[in-house]
LUMDRENMI-574462 format. One record per residue (C-alpha): residue number from 1; residue in one letter; y, x, z. Coordinates in nm, 2 decimals, always signed. Example, Ala and Ser with C-alpha at 12.3 -4.5 7.8 and 13.67 -1.06 7.14 Angstrom:
2
ATOM     k   r       py       px       pz
ATOM     1   a    -0.45    +1.23    +0.78
ATOM     2   s    -0.11    +1.37    +0.71
//
This chain:
341
ATOM     k   r       py       px       pz
ATOM     1   m    +9.66    +3.02    +9.81
ATOM     2   p    +9.67    +3.16   +10.17
ATOM     3   g   +10.02    +3.23   +10.29
ATOM     4   s    +9.91    +3.53   +10.49
ATOM     5   r    +9.86    +3.76   +10.19
ATOM     6   p   +10.08    +3.85    +9.89
ATOM     7   p    +9.98    +3.68    +9.56
ATOM     8   s    +9.72    +3.86    +9.35
ATOM     9   m    +9.66    +3.90    +8.98
ATOM    10   a    +9.38    +3.64    +9.02
ATOM    11   d    +9.64    +3.39    +9.16
ATOM    12   v    +9.86    +3.45    +8.86
ATOM    13   a    +9.56    +3.40    +8.62
ATOM    14   a    +9.47    +3.07    +8.80
ATOM    15   r    +9.83    +2.94    +8.79
ATOM    16   a    +9.87    +3.03    +8.42
ATOM    17   g    +9.52    +2.91    +8.32
ATOM    18   v    +9.43    +3.24    +8.16
ATOM    19   s    +9.19    +3.52    +8.23
ATOM    20   h    +9.25    +3.82    +8.46
ATOM    21   q    +9.24    +4.04    +8.15
ATOM    22   t    +9.52    +3.84    +7.99
ATOM    23   v    +9.75    +3.89    +8.29
ATOM    24   s    +9.68    +4.26    +8.27
ATOM    25   r    +9.77    +4.27    +7.90
ATOM    26   v   +10.10    +4.09    +7.97
ATOM    27   l   +10.18    +4.33    +8.26
ATOM    28   n   +10.11    +4.63    +8.04
ATOM    29   g   +10.31    +4.50    +7.74
ATOM    30   h   +10.01    +4.46    +7.52
ATOM    31   a   +10.11    +4.33    +7.17
ATOM    32   y    +9.81    +4.11    +7.12
ATOM    33   v    +9.91    +3.82    +7.34
ATOM    34   r   +10.03    +3.49    +7.20
ATOM    35   p   +10.40    +3.41    +7.28
ATOM    36   d   +10.32    +3.08    +7.46
ATOM    37   t   +10.05    +3.25    +7.67
ATOM    38   r   +10.29    +3.54    +7.76
ATOM    39   e   +10.55    +3.28    +7.87
ATOM    40   r   +10.30    +3.10    +8.09
ATOM    41   v   +10.19    +3.42    +8.26
ATOM    42   l   +10.55    +3.54    +8.31
ATOM    43   a   +10.64    +3.20    +8.45
ATOM    44   a   +10.34    +3.21    +8.69
ATOM    45   i   +10.45    +3.56    +8.80
ATOM    46   e   +10.80    +3.44    +8.87
ATOM    47   d   +10.68    +3.12    +9.06
ATOM    48   l   +10.44    +3.32    +9.28
ATOM    49   g   +10.66    +3.62    +9.33
ATOM    50   y   +10.38    +3.85    +9.22
ATOM    51   r   +10.43    +4.22    +9.24
ATOM    52   p   +10.18    +4.46    +9.07
ATOM    53   n    +9.98    +4.68    +9.30
ATOM    54   r   +10.11    +5.03    +9.19
ATOM    55   a    +9.83    +5.21    +9.37
ATOM    56   a    +9.56    +5.01    +9.20
ATOM    57   r    +9.72    +5.05    +8.86
ATOM    58   a    +9.74    +5.43    +8.92
ATOM    59   l    +9.37    +5.45    +8.98
ATOM    60   v    +9.29    +5.27    +8.66
ATOM    61   t    +9.55    +5.44    +8.43
ATOM    62   s    +9.59    +5.78    +8.60
ATOM    63   r    +9.97    +5.71    +8.59
ATOM    64   t   +10.19    +5.61    +8.88
ATOM    65   r   +10.50    +5.52    +8.67
ATOM    66   t   +10.69    +5.74    +8.90
ATOM    67   i   +10.93    +6.02    +8.80
ATOM    68   g   +11.01    +6.30    +9.04
ATOM    69   i   +11.36    +6.44    +9.06
ATOM    70   l   +11.42    +6.79    +9.20
ATOM    71   v   +11.79    +6.84    +9.29
ATOM    72   t   +12.01    +7.10    +9.46
ATOM    73   n   +12.35    +7.02    +9.61
ATOM    74   a   +12.31    +6.64    +9.57
ATOM    75   t   +12.64    +6.59    +9.76
ATOM    76   f   +12.84    +6.73    +9.47
ATOM    77   f   +12.98    +6.49    +9.21
ATOM    78   g   +12.80    +6.63    +8.91
ATOM    79   p   +12.45    +6.65    +9.05
ATOM    80   a   +12.48    +6.32    +9.24
ATOM    81   s   +12.61    +6.14    +8.93
ATOM    82   t   +12.32    +6.28    +8.72
ATOM    83   v   +12.06    +6.18    +8.97
ATOM    84   f   +12.20    +5.82    +8.99
ATOM    85   a   +12.20    +5.80    +8.61
ATOM    86   i   +11.84    +5.92    +8.58
ATOM    87   e   +11.73    +5.67    +8.84
ATOM    88   a   +11.91    +5.39    +8.65
ATOM    89   a   +11.75    +5.49    +8.32
ATOM    90   a   +11.41    +5.53    +8.48
ATOM    91   r   +11.43    +5.19    +8.64
ATOM    92   a   +11.52    +5.04    +8.30
ATOM    93   e   +11.20    +5.18    +8.16
ATOM    94   g   +10.99    +5.04    +8.44
ATOM    95   y   +10.96    +5.36    +8.64
ATOM    96   f   +11.03    +5.45    +9.00
ATOM    97   v   +11.18    +5.78    +9.12
ATOM    98   s   +11.10    +6.01    +9.41
ATOM    99   i   +11.36    +6.26    +9.50
ATOM   100   g   +11.30    +6.61    +9.64
ATOM   101   s   +11.59    +6.81    +9.76
ATOM   102   l   +11.62    +7.19    +9.77
ATOM   103   l   +11.78    +7.30   +10.10
ATOM   104   a   +11.74    +7.67   +10.01
ATOM   105   l   +11.69    +7.87    +9.70
ATOM   106   d   +11.38    +8.08    +9.77
ATOM   107   p   +11.04    +8.08    +9.61
ATOM   108   s   +10.86    +7.91    +9.90
ATOM   109   t   +11.11    +7.62    +9.92
ATOM   110   v   +11.11    +7.55    +9.55
ATOM   111   r   +10.73    +7.56    +9.54
ATOM   112   a   +10.70    +7.33    +9.85
ATOM   113   a   +10.94    +7.08    +9.70
ATOM   114   l   +10.76    +7.07    +9.36
ATOM   115   d   +10.42    +7.05    +9.53
ATOM   116   q   +10.54    +6.76    +9.74
ATOM   117   l   +10.64    +6.57    +9.42
ATOM   118   i   +10.32    +6.66    +9.24
ATOM   119   d   +10.11    +6.55    +9.55
ATOM   120   q   +10.27    +6.20    +9.51
ATOM   121   g   +10.12    +6.18    +9.17
ATOM   122   v   +10.45    +6.18    +8.97
ATOM   123   d   +10.41    +6.15    +8.59
ATOM   124   g   +10.67    +6.41    +8.53
ATOM   125   i   +10.97    +6.59    +8.69
ATOM   126   v   +11.34    +6.61    +8.61
ATOM   127   t   +11.51    +6.90    +8.76
ATOM   128   v   +11.89    +6.87    +8.84
ATOM   129   v   +11.92    +7.24    +8.92
ATOM   130   p   +12.24    +7.39    +8.78
ATOM   131   q   +12.20    +7.73    +8.93
ATOM   132   a   +12.04    +8.01    +8.74
ATOM   133   q   +11.86    +8.15    +9.04
ATOM   134   a   +11.69    +7.81    +9.11
ATOM   135   m   +11.58    +7.75    +8.75
ATOM   136   r   +11.42    +8.09    +8.73
ATOM   137   l   +11.21    +7.99    +9.04
ATOM   138   v   +11.11    +7.67    +8.87
ATOM   139   d   +10.99    +7.89    +8.57
ATOM   140   d   +10.78    +8.09    +8.81
ATOM   141   v   +10.61    +7.79    +8.96
ATOM   142   a   +10.52    +7.63    +8.63
ATOM   143   p   +10.42    +7.28    +8.76
ATOM   144   p   +10.12    +7.11    +8.59
ATOM   145   v   +10.33    +6.81    +8.48
ATOM   146   p   +10.59    +6.76    +8.21
ATOM   147   i   +10.94    +6.89    +8.31
ATOM   148   v   +11.28    +6.81    +8.18
ATOM   149   a   +11.57    +7.02    +8.31
ATOM   150   v   +11.93    +6.90    +8.32
ATOM   151   a   +12.09    +7.24    +8.29
ATOM   152   a   +12.33    +7.41    +8.05
ATOM   153   r   +12.10    +7.71    +8.03
ATOM   154   a   +12.16    +7.97    +7.76
ATOM   155   d   +11.87    +8.20    +7.84
ATOM   156   i   +11.58    +7.96    +7.79
ATOM   157   p   +11.26    +8.16    +7.77
ATOM   158   g   +11.10    +8.15    +7.42
ATOM   159   d   +10.77    +8.03    +7.56
ATOM   160   s   +10.91    +7.77    +7.80
ATOM   161   p   +10.74    +7.43    +7.80
ATOM   162   i   +11.05    +7.28    +7.97
ATOM   163   r   +11.27    +7.05    +7.78
ATOM   164   y   +11.65    +7.08    +7.84
ATOM   165   v   +11.92    +6.81    +7.85
ATOM   166   h   +12.28    +6.89    +7.93
ATOM   167   v   +12.64    +6.82    +7.85
ATOM   168   d   +12.80    +7.08    +7.62
ATOM   169   q   +12.99    +7.27    +7.89
ATOM   170   a   +13.12    +7.53    +7.65
ATOM   171   l   +13.27    +7.26    +7.43
ATOM   172   g   +13.43    +7.11    +7.74
ATOM   173   g   +13.59    +7.44    +7.83
ATOM   174   a   +13.71    +7.49    +7.48
ATOM   175   l   +13.86    +7.14    +7.47
ATOM   176   a   +14.05    +7.19    +7.79
ATOM   177   t   +14.18    +7.53    +7.68
ATOM   178   q   +14.27    +7.43    +7.32
ATOM   179   h   +14.46    +7.12    +7.45
ATOM   180   l   +14.69    +7.35    +7.65
ATOM   181   i   +14.72    +7.60    +7.37
ATOM   182   d   +14.82    +7.31    +7.14
ATOM   183   l   +15.09    +7.22    +7.39
ATOM   184   g   +15.24    +7.57    +7.35
ATOM   185   h   +15.10    +7.73    +7.66
ATOM   186   r   +14.98    +8.09    +7.65
ATOM   187   r   +14.99    +8.19    +8.02
ATOM   188   i   +14.69    +7.99    +8.12
ATOM   189   v   +14.48    +8.05    +8.43
ATOM   190   h   +14.12    +7.93    +8.47
ATOM   191   v   +14.02    +7.85    +8.83
ATOM   192   a   +13.64    +7.91    +8.80
ATOM   193   g   +13.36    +7.75    +8.99
ATOM   194   p   +13.09    +7.95    +9.18
ATOM   195   e   +12.92    +8.24    +8.99
ATOM   196   g   +12.56    +8.17    +8.89
ATOM   197   w   +12.61    +7.80    +8.81
ATOM   198   y   +12.54    +7.73    +8.45
ATOM   199   d   +12.83    +7.48    +8.42
ATOM   200   a   +13.08    +7.71    +8.57
ATOM   201   d   +12.98    +8.01    +8.37
ATOM   202   q   +12.99    +7.83    +8.04
ATOM   203   r   +13.32    +7.67    +8.10
ATOM   204   a   +13.47    +8.01    +8.20
ATOM   205   h   +13.32    +8.18    +7.90
ATOM   206   a   +13.46    +7.92    +7.66
ATOM   207   y   +13.80    +7.96    +7.81
ATOM   208   v   +13.79    +8.33    +7.76
ATOM   209   v   +13.68    +8.29    +7.39
ATOM   210   a   +13.96    +8.04    +7.32
ATOM   211   m   +14.23    +8.25    +7.48
ATOM   212   r   +14.13    +8.57    +7.30
ATOM   213   a   +14.11    +8.38    +6.97
ATOM   214   q   +14.49    +8.31    +7.02
ATOM   215   g   +14.56    +8.66    +7.11
ATOM   216   a   +14.64    +8.55    +7.47
ATOM   217   e   +14.52    +8.73    +7.78
ATOM   218   p   +14.26    +8.53    +7.98
ATOM   219   r   +14.29    +8.53    +8.36
ATOM   220   i   +14.01    +8.39    +8.57
ATOM   221   v   +14.06    +8.33    +8.94
ATOM   222   p   +13.73    +8.25    +9.12
ATOM   223   a   +13.73    +7.97    +9.37
ATOM   224   h   +13.38    +8.06    +9.51
ATOM   225   g   +13.30    +7.69    +9.54
ATOM   226   w   +13.37    +7.34    +9.41
ATOM   227   s   +13.57    +7.18    +9.69
ATOM   228   a   +13.93    +7.06    +9.72
ATOM   229   r   +13.98    +7.30   +10.02
ATOM   230   e   +13.88    +7.60    +9.80
ATOM   231   g   +14.11    +7.47    +9.52
ATOM   232   h   +14.39    +7.45    +9.78
ATOM   233   e   +14.34    +7.81    +9.89
ATOM   234   v   +14.35    +7.93    +9.53
ATOM   235   g   +14.65    +7.70    +9.46
ATOM   236   n   +14.85    +7.86    +9.73
ATOM   237   r   +14.82    +8.20    +9.56
ATOM   238   v   +14.89    +8.06    +9.21
ATOM   239   a   +15.19    +7.86    +9.34
ATOM   240   a   +15.34    +8.17    +9.49
ATOM   241   d   +15.31    +8.35    +9.15
ATOM   242   i   +15.48    +8.05    +8.98
ATOM   243   v   +15.77    +8.05    +9.23
ATOM   244   r   +15.82    +8.42    +9.17
ATOM   245   g   +15.84    +8.36    +8.80
ATOM   246   d   +15.54    +8.55    +8.69
ATOM   247   g   +15.27    +8.28    +8.73
ATOM   248   p   +15.10    +8.07    +8.46
ATOM   249   t   +15.25    +7.77    +8.28
ATOM   250   a   +14.91    +7.59    +8.28
ATOM   251   v   +14.59    +7.59    +8.49
ATOM   252   i   +14.24    +7.48    +8.41
ATOM   253   a   +14.03    +7.39    +8.72
ATOM   254   a   +13.65    +7.40    +8.69
ATOM   255   n   +13.62    +7.05    +8.83
ATOM   256   d   +13.84    +6.77    +8.95
ATOM   257   t   +13.80    +6.83    +9.32
ATOM   258   l   +13.93    +7.19    +9.28
ATOM   259   a   +14.22    +7.03    +9.08
ATOM   260   m   +14.30    +6.80    +9.37
ATOM   261   g   +14.34    +7.10    +9.60
ATOM   262   l   +14.56    +7.27    +9.34
ATOM   263   l   +14.78    +6.96    +9.32
ATOM   264   r   +14.83    +6.96    +9.70
ATOM   265   a   +14.91    +7.33    +9.70
ATOM   266   f   +15.16    +7.30    +9.42
ATOM   267   w   +15.33    +7.00    +9.59
ATOM   268   e   +15.36    +7.19    +9.92
ATOM   269   a   +15.52    +7.48    +9.73
ATOM   270   g   +15.76    +7.26    +9.54
ATOM   271   v   +15.59    +7.34    +9.21
ATOM   272   r   +15.61    +7.03    +8.99
ATOM   273   v   +15.32    +6.91    +8.77
ATOM   274   p   +15.35    +6.90    +8.47
ATOM   275   d   +15.72    +7.01    +8.46
ATOM   276   d   +15.65    +7.36    +8.60
ATOM   277   v   +15.28    +7.39    +8.54
ATOM   278   s   +15.03    +7.18    +8.35
ATOM   279   l   +14.69    +7.11    +8.51
ATOM   280   v   +14.35    +7.01    +8.36
ATOM   281   g   +14.04    +6.92    +8.56
ATOM   282   f   +13.67    +6.86    +8.47
ATOM   283   d   +13.44    +6.57    +8.53
ATOM   284   d   +13.67    +6.27    +8.54
ATOM   285   i   +13.57    +6.17    +8.89
ATOM   286   d   +13.64    +5.82    +9.01
ATOM   287   g   +14.01    +5.81    +9.11
ATOM   288   s   +14.13    +6.10    +8.90
ATOM   289   e   +14.35    +5.86    +8.71
ATOM   290   f   +14.52    +5.75    +9.03
ATOM   291   l   +14.63    +6.10    +9.14
ATOM   292   v   +15.00    +6.18    +9.11
ATOM   293   p   +15.03    +6.27    +8.84
ATOM   294   a   +14.72    +6.12    +8.67
ATOM   295   l   +14.49    +6.40    +8.60
ATOM   296   t   +14.40    +6.52    +8.25
ATOM   297   t   +14.04    +6.61    +8.26
ATOM   298   v   +13.71    +6.65    +8.06
ATOM   299   r   +13.48    +6.36    +8.11
ATOM   300   q   +13.11    +6.41    +8.14
ATOM   301   p   +12.90    +6.12    +8.01
ATOM   302   f   +12.65    +6.11    +8.30
ATOM   303   a   +12.49    +5.79    +8.19
ATOM   304   a   +12.40    +5.94    +7.85
ATOM   305   v   +12.26    +6.24    +8.03
ATOM   306   g   +12.04    +6.03    +8.25
ATOM   307   e   +11.91    +5.83    +7.96
ATOM   308   a   +11.84    +6.14    +7.75
ATOM   309   a   +11.66    +6.32    +8.03
ATOM   310   t   +11.44    +6.01    +8.11
ATOM   311   h   +11.35    +5.95    +7.75
ATOM   312   a   +11.28    +6.32    +7.69
ATOM   313   l   +11.04    +6.32    +7.99
ATOM   314   l   +10.86    +6.00    +7.87
ATOM   315   a   +10.82    +6.15    +7.53
ATOM   316   a   +10.68    +6.47    +7.66
ATOM   317   g   +10.33    +6.32    +7.68
ATOM   318   e   +10.35    +6.24    +7.31
ATOM   319   d   +10.51    +6.56    +7.18
ATOM   320   a   +10.45    +6.88    +7.36
ATOM   321   s   +10.71    +7.08    +7.17
ATOM   322   p   +11.02    +7.18    +7.38
ATOM   323   i   +11.35    +7.01    +7.28
ATOM   324   a   +11.71    +7.05    +7.39
ATOM   325   a   +11.95    +6.75    +7.39
ATOM   326   v   +12.31    +6.86    +7.40
ATOM   327   i   +12.56    +6.58    +7.47
ATOM   328   p   +12.93    +6.63    +7.39
ATOM   329   p   +13.20    +6.57    +7.66
ATOM   330   e   +13.54    +6.40    +7.60
ATOM   331   l   +13.89    +6.52    +7.68
ATOM   332   v   +14.09    +6.26    +7.86
ATOM   333   v   +14.46    +6.33    +7.83
ATOM   334   r   +14.68    +6.19    +8.11
ATOM   335   d   +15.01    +6.28    +8.28
ATOM   336   s   +14.93    +6.62    +8.44
ATOM   337   t   +14.97    +6.81    +8.11
ATOM   338   a   +15.29    +6.84    +7.90
ATOM   339   p   +15.43    +7.08    +7.64
ATOM   340   r   +15.55    +7.41    +7.77
ATOM   341   a   +15.90    +7.39    +7.90
//
């Protein structure tokens, strides 16, 4: 075999002593191949370092085995973790991924990003678009390939062909609030994420419902973002209330990075966690257990989300009916919460 070119399927067939069609059947997972023949072909592939020609396969099968991922705000922990989990699940199924990022939320940008993925011949698209405004734009474009959306959307159109996969954000908000209520807290503040994000809206709504069910008055303080800096700004105001004696005895932050900013503000003001105020985050980011004190938080199972989204997309070609997969989160209790003093 010439060393100047990569090994071909014909080289594999010659090494294994089988036909070109048999090699193709092994590569495509065909059931009607004898086990010893399959082993010979796989050994020849390994020995030669053969890699299938994806372009040639796409011409024959009309499938590229590529999944497109459309994402906004990929620098944030939740979307970034979701994209990573989808990529890992797709790779386990023998698929590649192509990622398109939305740098702005307007019709032309969304259409251009989707068209770019479609022009690459993707077999389907997973959108990691947690903003209501962006998902409505995806609805308007209606791409001609199967779509799965990772979004905790409550207003899914009745005729939507899009399948939805998401963590039960409302349950997560309820778990965090009920945990503090069970510890005896009634003056609980929720530091909310930015308005118009499905996750933030559902967590805040669940907090309000749980508080009112206990006859307690909900108080939402908007952070207008997800960062530790924004959490610190809110934390300064909340800490001042606590020092005056009319502040909350517990705080729920819409994510862990906001909680980090709150922790810093409380420490600067001499407010002790959890002695003076309990604190709960959301996400269970890497390192949250090493904060001082270790952060009680709601863990999102991103690996399960990635697997569910990938499998829903791969099943879309077999079953056209829309589905919604809702995955429960988990409350992780650590040192930042304690019974009301």
